[in-house]
C-alpha positions in Angstrom: 103.4 105.5 90.2 105.4 102.4 91.1 104.1 98.9 91.4 106.9 97.6 93.8 105.5 94.0 93.8 108.9 92.4 93.6 111.0 94.7 95.6 109.9 97.2 98.3 112.2 99.9 96.9 112.8 99.3 93.2 111.4 97.8 90.0 112.0 94.4 88.6 114.8 94.5 86.0 114.0 92.0 83.3 117.5 92.4 81.9 119.3 91.8 85.2 122.5 89.8 85.1 121.7 86.1 86.1 123.8 84.2 88.6 126.9 82.4 87.5 126.3 79.0 86.0 122.8 79.6 84.8 123.0 77.1 82.0 124.3 74.4 84.3 121.6 75.1 86.8 119.0 75.0 84.1 120.2 71.6 82.8 121.2 69.9 86.1 118.1 70.9 88.0 115.8 70.4 84.9 114.3 73.9 85.3 113.0 74.2 81.7 110.0 72.1 82.5 109.3 74.1 85.6 109.5 77.4 83.7 107.3 76.0 80.9 104.6 75.1 83.4 104.7 78.6 84.9 104.6 80.5 81.6 102.5 78.4 79.2 102.5 80.4 76.0 103.1 83.8 77.7 106.6 85.0 76.8 106.5 87.8 79.4 105.7 85.3 82.2 108.5 83.1 81.0 110.9 86.1 81.1 109.8 87.4 84.5 109.9 84.0 86.1 113.3 83.2 84.6 114.7 86.5 85.7 113.4 86.0 89.3 114.6 82.4 89.4 118.1 83.1 88.3 118.5 86.3 90.4 117.8 84.8 93.8 117.5 87.0 96.8 120.0 86.8 99.7 118.3 89.1 102.2 115.6 87.7 104.4 113.6 90.9 104.5 113.3 91.0 100.7 112.2 87.3 100.6 109.6 87.8 103.3 108.3 90.9 101.4 107.8 88.8 98.3 106.4 85.8 100.1 103.7 88.0 101.7 102.7 89.2 98.3 102.7 85.6 97.0 100.3 84.6 99.8 97.9 87.4 98.8 98.2 86.3 95.2 97.4 82.7 96.1 94.4 83.6 98.3 93.1 86.1 95.7 94.1 84.5 92.4 91.1 85.8 90.5 91.8 89.4 91.4 95.5 89.1 90.5 94.6 87.5 87.2 92.1 90.4 86.6 94.8 93.0 87.2 97.1 91.1 84.8 94.3 90.9 82.2 93.8 94.7 82.3 97.5 95.1 81.6 97.4 92.7 78.7 94.4 94.5 77.2 96.2 97.9 77.6 99.2 96.6 75.7 97.0 95.1 73.0 95.1 98.3 72.5 98.4 100.3 72.4 99.8 98.1 69.8 96.6 98.3 67.8 96.8 102.1 67.7 98.3 102.8 64.2 98.5 106.5 65.0 101.1 105.9 67.6 103.4 104.8 64.8 103.0 108.1 63.0 105.4 110.2 64.9 107.2 111.9 62.1 105.2 115.1 62.4 104.8 116.9 65.7 101.0 117.2 65.2 100.9 113.4 64.8 102.7 112.9 68.1 100.4 115.4 69.7 97.3 113.6 68.6 98.7 110.1 69.3 99.7 111.1 72.8 96.2 112.3 73.5 94.8 109.1 72.1 97.1 107.0 74.3 96.4 109.1 77.4 92.7 108.5 76.8 93.3 104.8 76.6 95.5 104.7 79.7 93.1 106.8 81.7 90.3 104.3 80.9 92.5 101.4 81.9 93.6 103.1 85.1 90.0 103.4 86.0 89.6 99.7 85.5 92.5 99.1 87.9 91.1 101.5 90.4 87.7 99.8 90.3 89.4 96.4 91.0 91.2 98.0 93.9 88.0 99.4 95.3 86.2 96.1 95.2 88.9 93.8 96.5 91.6 95.7 98.5 90.0 94.6 101.8 91.0 90.9 101.1 94.7 91.7 100.8 97.2 92.0 103.7 100.7 92.3 102.2 102.6 95.5 102.3 103.1 95.4 98.5 99.5 95.1 97.5 98.2 97.4 100.2 100.6 100.1 99.1 99.7 99.6 95.5 96.0 99.8 96.1 96.3 102.8 98.5 98.3 104.6 95.8 95.6 103.8 93.2 92.9 105.2 95.5 94.8 108.3 96.5 96.3 109.2 93.1 93.5 108.0 90.9 90.5 109.7 92.6 87.3 110.5 90.8 88.3 114.1 90.7 91.5 113.2 89.0 89.8 111.2 86.3 87.3 114.1 85.7 90.1 116.6 85.4 92.1 114.5 83.0 89.0 113.8 80.8 88.3 117.6 80.7 91.9 118.4 79.7 92.0 115.7 77.0 88.7 116.8 75.6 89.9 120.4 75.4 93.2 119.3 73.8 91.6 117.4 71.0 91.7 119.4 67.8 88.5 118.4 66.2 87.2 122.0 66.7 90.6 123.4 65.7 93.5 124.6 67.8 93.6 127.9 69.5 97.0 129.5 69.7 98.4 133.0 70.5 101.5 134.8 69.5 103.0 138.3 69.6 105.1 140.4 67.3 108.9 140.3 67.7 111.4 143.0 67.0 111.2 142.4 63.3 107.4 142.0 63.3 107.8 138.2 63.1 105.6 135.9 65.2 107.1 134.9 68.6 106.0 133.4 71.9 103.5 131.0 70.4 101.3 129.5 73.1 98.6 126.8 73.0 95.4 128.2 74.5 92.3 126.6 76.1 89.3 126.7 73.8 86.5 126.1 76.3 87.1 128.9 78.8 84.2 130.9 80.0 83.1 133.4 77.3 85.2 131.8 74.6 82.7 131.6 71.9 81.2 135.0 72.7 84.6 136.5 72.3 85.8 134.8 69.2 82.7 133.9 67.1 82.6 137.4 65.5 86.3 138.1 65.6 88.1 138.9 62.3 89.1 135.7 60.5 91.0 134.5 57.4 90.3 131.3 55.5 93.1 129.7 53.5 92.3 129.1 49.8 91.9 125.4 49.0 95.1 125.4 46.9 97.2 127.6 49.1 99.9 125.0 49.9 102.4 127.6 51.0 99.9 129.1 53.4 98.9 125.7 54.8 102.6 124.8 55.3 103.2 128.1 57.1 100.2 127.7 59.3 101.2 124.1 60.2 104.6 125.3 61.3 103.1 128.0 63.4 100.7 125.4 64.9 103.7 123.1 65.7 105.5 125.9 67.4 102.5 126.5 69.6 101.9 122.8 70.5 105.6 121.9 71.0 105.7 122.3 74.7 102.3 120.6 75.2 103.3 117.8 72.9 106.4 117.1 74.9 104.4 117.1 78.2 101.8 114.8 76.6 104.4 112.4 75.2 106.2 112.2 78.5 103.0 111.5 80.3 102.1 108.8 77.8 105.5 107.2 78.2 105.3 107.4 82.0 101.9 105.6 82.0 103.1 103.0 79.4 106.1 102.3 81.7 103.8 101.9 84.7 101.6 99.4 82.9 104.6 97.5 81.5 106.2 97.2 84.9 102.9 96.3 86.6 102.4 93.6 83.9 106.0 92.3 84.3 105.8 92.1 88.1 102.3 90.5 88.1 103.6 88.0 85.5 105.8 86.4 88.2 102.9 85.8 90.5 100.7 84.6 87.7 103.5 82.1 86.9 103.4 80.9 90.5 99.6 80.5 90.3 100.0 78.5 87.0 102.6 76.3 88.7 100.3 75.7 91.6 97.4 74.7 89.3 99.6 72.4 87.3 100.9 70.6 90.4 97.3 70.4 91.8 96.4 68.4 88.7 99.4 66.2 89.3 98.3 65.6 92.9 101.4 67.4 94.3 101.5 70.0 97.0 103.4 73.3 97.5 104.3 75.2 100.6 105.8 78.6 101.3 109.2 78.0 102.8 110.9 79.3 106.0 114.3 80.7 105.4 116.9 81.4 108.1 120.0 83.5 108.1 123.0 82.5 105.9 125.1 81.7 109.0 122.6 78.9 110.1 123.1 75.3 109.3 119.7 74.0 110.2 117.8 72.2 107.5 114.4 70.6 107.8 111.9 69.5 105.3 109.0 67.1 104.9 108.0 65.3 101.7 110.4 67.3 99.5 110.0 66.1 95.9 111.3 66.8 92.4 108.9 69.4 90.9 110.0 68.8 87.3 109.4 65.1 87.7 106.0 65.7 89.2 105.1 67.9 86.2 105.5 64.9 83.9 102.3 63.6 85.4 103.6 60.0 85.3 102.2 59.1 88.7 103.0 59.7 92.3 106.5 61.1 92.9 108.5 59.8 95.9 109.4 62.4 98.4 111.9 62.7 101.2 112.0 64.0 104.8 115.1 65.3 106.6 116.2 67.3 109.6 119.9 68.0 110.2 122.4 70.8 110.9 125.6 69.6 109.2 127.8 71.3 106.8 128.5 68.3 104.6 126.0 65.6 103.3 127.3 62.5 101.6 124.7 60.5 99.7 125.6 56.9 98.7 123.7 53.8 97.9 122.2 51.6 95.2 122.4 52.5 91.5 119.2 54.1 90.2 118.0 54.5 93.8 116.9 58.2 93.6 120.0 60.0 94.7 120.2 62.4 91.7 116.5 63.1 91.9 116.9 63.9 95.6 119.8 66.3 94.8 117.7 67.9 92.1 114.8 68.4 94.4 117.0 70.2 96.9 118.5 72.5 94.3 115.1 73.3 92.9 113.7 74.1 96.4 116.7 76.3 97.3 116.4 78.4 94.1 112.6 78.6 94.3 112.6 79.6 97.9 115.1 82.4 97.5 113.2 84.0 94.6 110.0 84.1 96.7 108.3 81.1 95.1 106.5 78.2 96.7 108.5 75.0 97.2 107.6 71.4 96.2 107.2 70.0 99.7 104.7 69.8 102.7 107.2 71.8 104.7 110.6 73.3 103.9 113.0 75.2 106.1 116.6 76.1 105.2 119.2 78.8 105.5 119.6 81.5 102.8 122.6 80.5 100.7 124.9 83.1 99.1 125.1 81.3 95.8 124.0 77.9 94.4 126.4 75.8 92.2 126.0 72.4 90.6 128.7 70.1 89.5 127.0 67.1 87.8 128.7 64.4 85.7 128.7 65.1 82.0 129.0 63.0 78.9 132.4 62.5 77.2 133.7 65.6 75.2 132.6 64.7 71.7 135.3 67.1 70.2 138.0 65.1 72.1 139.7 68.3 73.1 140.0 67.1 76.6 139.3 64.0 78.7 136.3 63.7 81.0 138.4 64.3 84.2 140.0 67.4 82.7 136.6 68.8 81.9 135.4 68.1 85.4 138.4 69.8 87.0 138.1 72.8 84.6 134.4 73.2 85.5 135.2 73.0 89.2 137.9 75.6 88.8 135.4 78.0 87.2 133.0 77.4 90.0 135.6 78.1 92.6 136.2 81.6 91.2 132.7 82.5 92.3 132.4 80.7 95.6 132.2 82.5 99.0 131.3 81.4 102.5 127.6 80.7 102.8 127.3 79.2 99.4 125.8 75.8 98.5 127.4 73.3 96.2 125.7 70.2 94.8 128.1 67.5 93.6 126.7 64.6 91.6 129.2 61.7 91.0 131.9 64.2 90.5 135.4 63.0 89.6 134.3 59.4 89.0 135.7 59.4 85.5 139.1 58.1 86.8 139.9 55.2 89.1 138.6 54.8 92.6 141.8 55.8 94.4 142.5 58.9 92.3 138.9 60.0 92.1 138.4 59.6 95.9 141.6 61.7 96.6 140.5 64.5 94.3 136.9 64.6 95.4 138.0 64.3 99.1 140.4 67.3 98.9 137.9 69.5 97.1 135.1 68.6 99.5 137.2 69.3 102.6 138.3 72.6 101.1 134.7 73.6 100.5 133.6 72.6 104.0 136.5 74.3 105.7 135.6 77.5 104.0 132.0 77.4 105.3 130.4 76.2 102.1 127.6 73.7 102.4 128.0 70.6 100.3 125.6 67.9 99.2 127.7 65.2 97.5 126.3 62.1 95.6 129.1 59.6 95.1 129.8 55.9 94.3 133.4 56.4 95.5 133.5 54.3 98.6 137.0 55.3 99.6 136.0 59.0 99.4 132.8 58.4 101.5 134.4 56.4 104.3 137.3 58.9 104.6 134.7 61.1 106.4 133.6 58.4 108.8 133.4 59.6 112.4 133.4 63.3 111.3 130.7 65.1 113.5 130.1 67.7 110.8 129.0 65.1 108.2 125.6 63.6 107.6 125.6 60.3 105.7 122.5 59.5 103.7 121.8 56.4 101.6 119.4 55.4 98.9 117.1 52.8 100.4 117.2 49.2 99.0 115.1 46.4 100.2 116.4 42.9 100.8 114.7 41.9 97.6 116.8 44.4 95.7 113.8 46.7 95.1 114.5 50.5 95.1 112.1 52.6 97.1 113.7 55.9 95.9 113.8 57.1 99.5 116.9 58.8 100.8 117.5 57.9 104.5 120.3 58.3 107.0 122.8 55.5 106.5 126.5 54.8 106.4 128.1 54.1 103.0 128.3 50.5 101.8 131.1 48.9 99.8 128.8 48.0 97.0 126.4 50.0 94.9 124.4 46.8 94.2 125.0 47.0 90.4 124.3 43.3 90.3 120.6 44.1 91.0 120.4 45.9 87.7 122.2 43.1 86.0 119.7 40.5 87.2 116.8 42.8 86.5 117.8 43.4 82.9 119.7 40.3 81.7 117.9 37.6 83.8 114.6 39.0 82.6 115.8 38.7 78.9 116.9 35.1 79.5 113.6 34.2 81.1 111.7 35.8 78.2 113.8 33.9 75.7 113.2 30.6 77.5 109.4 31.1 77.5 109.3 32.1 73.9 
């Protein structure tokens, strides 16, 4: 059986290769806090969510398939958690089975496989009972197909037949085998036989028998080898069946882990008073973006109070964000990057409404601290990082620039940033650029393909942390910060 809760035609690969720049995305978009809220102390949830987040989907059909399952999970959270709990219990019981570790002897493998199959059969019954009780509340293709498979493949007749075979295979009453003489009167064609067939005891109770002497070690060894030859084929079949069922439970647990992580994130944001929505994603050729109350999820998870959100509707290829220092520009950029990644892995997004095109790659180029090893200057490091990014770019990608190339003077930084930004846009790559370089920003004035945004600043100098449409200004209002910090210290000194 296949769970197929992440892809309609394949399993989730927990070892899948992540997108280029994973470490930069993790740091620039502050995704560690997001993943921590999703996983808690569950390492498998952390692994499943991290795999999904850094292997974003680029086909709308696959995203819609996963979103439908997510809706079911959010509307039937107790059922989904119950399914996951059964998988956890199964793994705990498997690990607690010491006999499973004793696989040196064939007979040990035989008995261990029977024990595991008994365990898996009981847990499959638990899954089937959950499906019977709750399947009518689900509507997604993924869950309906899984529940239908459970009902058809795991019928009462199936469980009765499996229990009967496992009972017959257990060797507490001994093992019945048959053989025939070979050309040299040696035993050949050893076969394991059913013990509980009709007339079994009548036929064999009074048959000739031989009992090994208590100290006949050679006879016991010989008999053990003959027994192993008889159970070899059955042992292989039992072991394969046990591995198959173990694989099913492992995969079901891993795929459910992603949706449990989404439920955990929803619960954490509910406590913080923040909302989530399931986004709408258009084709990669589209430019249309629209969102309402988009916010930084990682910031909301800090629980430090209400997080400022932003609303936008535009269809440009290039967005240049300017404005006052510490006005919320980086937070806005981070919220966009988070939303794009979360949306394309099938997760809910931190907004009241979010609609955007699918992007064929997400790349961040945020400012970094000075190279402590002094092997290169800050500008050299920025150029080298952009060069590595350019090796993986293609039309339809999204690039987030945060104060890039500001390590040099205004004129040189503006020229470098302007040339790179134009090259990206001309190659059909969407760009959101936060910059304090005025010459860079105004060089795009009058361009119909550019949307200018600006961090809002009130006349009093107060920052609202809202990002609104607005042309770039010559000043970044750094004097506001000077007055806020140093004038406050002078006032405090005077009063003391």
